[in-house]
C-alpha positions as CSV (number, residue, x, y, z in Angstrom):
1,X,-43.1,232.5,73.6
2,X,-41.8,230.1,76.2
3,X,-43.8,229.9,78.8
4,X,-41.8,229.4,82.5
5,X,-42.6,226.2,83.4
6,X,-41.1,224.9,79.9
7,X,-37.9,225.8,81.8
8,X,-37.6,222.6,83.7
9,X,-37.9,220.4,80.0
10,X,-35.5,222.3,78.8
11,X,-32.9,222.1,81.4
12,X,-33.3,218.2,80.8
13,X,-33.5,218.1,76.7
14,X,-31.3,221.5,76.0
15,X,-28.6,219.4,75.9
16,X,-29.7,216.9,72.5
17,X,-30.2,220.2,71.2
18,X,-26.0,221.5,72.0
19,X,-24.8,218.9,69.7
20,X,-26.4,220.1,66.6
21,X,-24.8,223.8,66.9
22,X,-22.5,224.3,64.8
23,X,-18.9,226.2,65.2
24,X,-19.3,225.9,69.2
25,X,-16.8,223.6,70.6
26,X,-17.4,220.9,73.2
27,X,-16.5,223.2,76.2
28,X,-18.6,226.2,75.0
29,X,-21.6,223.1,74.6
30,X,-20.5,222.1,77.8
31,X,-21.6,225.7,79.0
32,X,-25.1,226.3,77.6
33,X,-26.0,223.0,78.8
34,X,-24.8,223.9,82.7
35,X,-26.6,227.2,82.3
36,X,-29.8,225.2,81.2
37,X,-29.6,223.1,84.2
38,X,-30.2,226.1,85.7
39,X,-33.0,227.8,84.3
40,X,-35.8,225.5,85.4
41,X,-36.0,227.1,88.5
42,X,-36.2,231.5,87.0
43,X,-36.7,231.3,83.0
44,X,-35.4,234.9,83.5
45,X,-31.8,234.6,85.1
46,X,-29.8,231.3,84.2
47,X,-26.8,232.1,84.4
48,X,-25.7,230.4,87.9
49,X,-22.1,232.2,88.4
50,X,-18.7,231.4,87.0
51,X,-17.8,229.0,90.2
52,X,-20.8,227.0,89.9
53,X,-20.4,226.2,86.2
54,X,-16.9,225.9,86.2
55,X,-17.9,222.8,88.9
56,X,-20.8,221.5,86.6
57,X,-18.6,221.2,83.4
58,X,-14.9,220.6,85.4
59,X,-13.4,223.7,83.4
60,X,-11.2,226.2,85.0
61,X,-12.8,229.9,85.2
62,X,-10.3,230.7,82.4
63,X,-12.2,227.6,80.4
64,X,-15.5,229.6,81.3
65,X,-15.1,232.3,80.7
66,X,-14.0,231.3,77.3
67,X,-16.9,229.3,76.8
68,X,-19.4,231.8,77.2
69,X,-17.2,234.3,75.1
70,X,-18.2,231.7,72.4
71,X,-21.5,231.2,73.1
72,X,-22.4,234.8,72.7
73,X,-20.4,235.1,69.4
74,X,-23.0,232.4,68.2
75,X,-26.1,234.7,69.4
76,X,-26.6,231.5,71.7
77,X,-26.7,233.9,74.8
78,X,-26.6,237.6,75.5
79,X,-25.2,240.0,78.6
80,X,-27.9,241.2,80.7
81,X,-26.3,243.8,81.6
82,X,-25.4,242.9,85.5
83,X,-22.1,241.9,86.5
84,X,-20.9,238.8,89.3
85,X,-17.7,239.9,90.7
86,X,-16.6,241.8,88.0
87,X,-18.0,239.5,85.1
88,X,-21.1,240.3,82.7
89,X,-24.0,237.5,83.3
90,X,-25.8,236.0,81.0
91,X,-29.1,234.8,79.6
92,X,-29.6,231.7,76.6
93,X,-31.4,233.6,74.2
94,X,-35.0,233.1,73.2
95,X,-33.7,232.5,69.6
96,X,-32.4,229.5,70.9
97,X,-35.1,228.0,72.9
98,X,-37.5,228.6,70.3
99,X,-36.3,226.3,68.4
100,X,-37.1,224.1,71.5
101,X,-40.5,225.0,71.6
102,X,-41.1,224.6,67.8
103,X,-40.4,221.4,68.2
104,X,-43.0,220.9,71.1
105,X,-45.6,222.6,69.3
106,X,-45.6,225.8,71.6
107,X,-47.1,229.2,69.6
108,X,-44.2,231.6,70.0
109,X,-46.7,234.6,70.1
110,X,-49.3,233.0,72.8
111,X,-47.7,230.4,74.4
112,X,-50.7,227.8,73.4
113,X,-49.8,224.2,73.0
114,X,-53.6,223.6,70.4
115,X,-54.1,223.1,66.8
116,X,-49.9,224.5,66.3
117,X,-48.8,225.3,62.3
118,X,-45.2,226.2,61.0
119,X,-45.5,229.8,60.0
120,X,-43.4,232.6,58.7
121,X,-42.7,235.9,60.6
122,X,-42.0,237.3,57.0
123,X,-44.1,235.6,54.2
124,X,-42.6,233.8,51.6
125,X,-44.5,235.3,49.3
126,X,-43.1,238.1,50.5
127,X,-39.4,237.6,50.1
128,X,-39.4,235.6,54.0
129,X,-36.6,232.4,54.0
130,X,-37.3,229.4,55.9
131,X,-34.3,229.3,58.4
132,X,-34.6,229.0,62.0
133,X,-34.6,233.4,62.2
134,X,-37.8,233.7,60.1
135,X,-39.6,230.5,60.9
136,X,-41.7,230.4,63.9
137,X,-44.9,227.8,65.3
138,X,-47.8,229.7,65.7
139,X,-51.7,228.7,66.9
140,X,-54.9,229.0,64.3
141,X,-55.8,232.0,66.2
142,X,-52.8,233.8,65.9
143,X,-51.5,232.3,62.4
144,X,-55.3,234.1,61.1
145,X,-54.0,237.5,62.8
146,X,-50.9,237.5,61.1
147,X,-52.2,236.9,58.0
148,X,-50.2,237.1,54.9
149,X,-48.5,240.6,56.0
150,X,-45.1,242.2,57.5
151,X,-45.0,242.1,60.9
152,X,-44.5,246.3,60.5
153,X,-47.5,246.5,58.7
154,X,-49.3,244.6,60.9
155,X,-48.1,247.0,63.6
156,X,-47.8,249.8,61.5
157,X,-50.4,252.0,63.5
158,X,-49.2,250.6,67.2
159,X,-45.8,252.5,67.4
160,X,-45.0,251.4,70.6
161,X,-44.8,248.0,70.2
162,X,-43.4,248.0,66.6
163,X,-40.6,249.9,68.5
164,X,-39.7,247.4,70.4
165,X,-39.4,244.8,68.1
166,X,-37.9,246.7,65.2
167,X,-34.2,245.8,65.9
168,X,-35.4,241.9,66.3
169,X,-36.9,242.3,62.5
170,X,-33.4,243.7,60.8
171,X,-32.1,240.1,60.9
172,X,-34.9,238.9,58.7
173,X,-33.8,241.2,56.0
174,X,-33.5,241.2,53.3
175,X,-36.4,240.9,51.7
176,X,-39.4,242.0,48.9
177,X,-42.1,243.6,50.1
178,X,-44.4,245.9,49.6
179,X,-44.7,249.4,51.0
180,X,-45.2,249.6,54.1
181,X,-47.9,252.2,55.9
182,X,-46.6,255.0,57.6
183,X,-46.9,254.6,61.9
184,X,-48.9,256.8,63.7
185,X,-48.8,259.2,66.9
186,X,-51.9,258.7,68.0
187,X,-52.9,255.2,68.6
188,X,-54.3,254.9,72.0
189,X,-52.6,251.7,74.5
190,X,-54.2,250.2,76.3
191,X,-53.8,249.5,79.8
192,X,-52.7,246.4,81.0
193,X,-53.6,246.2,84.1
194,X,-57.3,247.2,83.2
195,X,-57.1,244.6,81.0
196,X,-55.5,241.9,83.3
197,X,-58.3,242.6,85.4
198,X,-61.7,241.4,83.4
199,X,-60.1,238.0,83.3
200,X,-61.2,237.4,86.8
201,X,-64.7,238.5,85.4
202,X,-67.9,236.6,83.4
203,X,-67.7,237.4,80.2
204,X,-71.0,237.3,77.5
205,X,-68.9,236.7,74.5
206,X,-71.9,235.4,73.0
207,X,-73.3,239.4,72.7
208,X,-70.4,240.8,71.8
209,X,-71.1,240.7,67.5
210,X,-68.1,239.8,65.2
211,X,-64.6,240.6,66.4
212,X,-63.3,243.4,64.2
213,X,-60.0,242.7,62.0
214,X,-58.1,245.8,63.5
215,X,-58.9,248.1,66.7
216,X,-57.8,251.3,66.5
217,X,-59.5,252.8,69.4
218,X,-60.8,251.2,72.5
219,X,-63.6,252.6,73.0
220,X,-66.8,251.4,73.1
221,X,-64.6,247.5,72.3
222,X,-65.7,244.3,74.4
223,X,-63.3,243.5,77.1
224,X,-62.9,239.8,75.5
225,X,-61.6,241.0,72.1
226,X,-59.6,243.5,74.3
227,X,-57.8,240.7,76.8
228,X,-57.0,238.3,73.5
229,X,-55.7,241.3,71.4
230,X,-53.1,242.1,74.3
231,X,-52.1,238.6,75.0
232,X,-51.4,238.5,70.9
233,X,-49.2,241.6,71.1
234,X,-48.0,240.8,74.5
235,X,-46.3,237.2,72.9
236,X,-44.7,239.5,69.9
237,X,-42.7,241.2,72.5
238,X,-41.9,238.5,74.4
239,X,-40.6,236.8,70.9
240,X,-37.9,239.2,70.8
241,X,-36.5,240.3,74.2
242,X,-32.9,238.6,73.5
243,X,-32.5,241.7,70.7
244,X,-33.4,244.3,73.1
245,X,-30.9,243.7,76.0
246,X,-28.3,246.1,76.1
247,X,-25.2,245.1,74.2
């Protein structure tokens, strides 16, 4: 996951990365840089308008449209389902931004910058490749929690979350994997507000005992464990929003 305050750095550094992208024209790269330059003030919406893109890139409106179409074809941007003067608006794909985040040691699950290492969404032992789709930067706690399992194995008892990331995981196939445990339908999802509010309270973690590997029922579970697990799972969802957008 890329924190919002990193977008300011993205707007400054993304230009160099644009020229690492293959099969894109100079015009398309200029459009992408212009979009990134507008990203720092709003990490969730970076389309400044066709007119402003044309002004920043010295391209015509038709040239901007061709650049946007090319970037969409390369999956560097994705439509957000809104229209401005009849034109679909776009955001920069997190797949692309996450490549940037990996270079600066940011955990793509929780956003931490401490003790990060490179890992694989799909473990190499189960057919995962070391490419941009499958490599991920994780901090030590997230890496330990994920371990050597497939995402759908680890999330098999969390059907709502698995359903939201399943489309993103499709791009990582084919692979060799063990049989995956079937999804259950009786998992009790902790309420987000319930987990966030205790952050302001003092925790007595020394009395909590040893944290279990999995939490199947929230009854009787210490709040600090729930908060940590919610942050971990919420980070997974933020890794795949580009695949969840309408096409």
